[in-house]
N, C-alpha and C positions, 0 to 999 in steps of 0.2 A: 727327725735324723736323718744326717746328711753323712756318706762316706766319702773323705777325702784321699788323696796322696797319703796325708800324714798318717791315716787310719790303715792305708794297706800297708805301708813300712814297719806300724807298729804291728800288724797281725802277722806279718813277716817274722820280725824280731823275737815277738814270743811265740811261734810256733802255733799263732791259733788259740793258744792256752790262758785262759782269762787268769785260771791260777797262778801260771808264771808271770803275767804281766804284773799282779799283786806282790810277787816275789822280788823281781828285778827291776821295776818301773820307778820313776822317779813319782813323786807326788803327783803332778802335773796330770801323769799319765792313767793314773790309778782311779780317775773319776768313774761314777756308775756309768755316764754317757758313753765313753769309751770303751768301757767292759761290755755295755750292749752293744756297742758297734761291731766290737771284736767278734761277738757271738753271732750278729747277723750275716757278717762276711763268711764265716765257717758254715751257715746254712746255706749261702747262697752258692758257695764252692761248692758244698755236695751237690745242688741241686744243677749245675753247672756240669758237672761231673757225668749226673745221671743224663742230662742233655747229648754230652760230646759223644757218650757210650748208644747213642740210639735208643735210649728206655724209655723217653716219656711223647706224650702227645704233641701235635702241633699246637693245640691250645695251651698247653702247660708251658711250652716253650715261650709263646706270645706271652703269656702272663710273665714269666719270667723274664723277659726282654722290657716289659713295663715297670716291673719291680726296679730292675736296674737302672733306667732311664728316671724314675721316680727318686731313688734313694741315693745315686750317684752325682757327684757335684759338676762333672762334664765328662764328655765323650772319652777322656784320656784315661778316666777313673774307669770308665764300664772297660776301656780295651783292656787296663789291668788287670782287673776282676775276671774276666775271662781267661787270662792267664795265667791265675793262680792254680796251684793244685791243694788236694787236701793232705793235710799234715797226718801221720801216721801217730 
């Protein structure tokens, strides 16, 4: 699984909601892979919110940074991920 700029834009467009993706997305966007990536982005955004609020340990923050490096296609995607906010 690799998160790209495309997936971040898709996440924003559907408000992080896979059900919304299935309702409004075109066929190419509705793949299981994209659904899994949207869910993963939501998990990471929630984790990043905890980090921003200072509610995590140093070790947790480091593991999250490693996860971002592993999952994101490049540094620009990592930066964009860190700027995302949770949808309510």
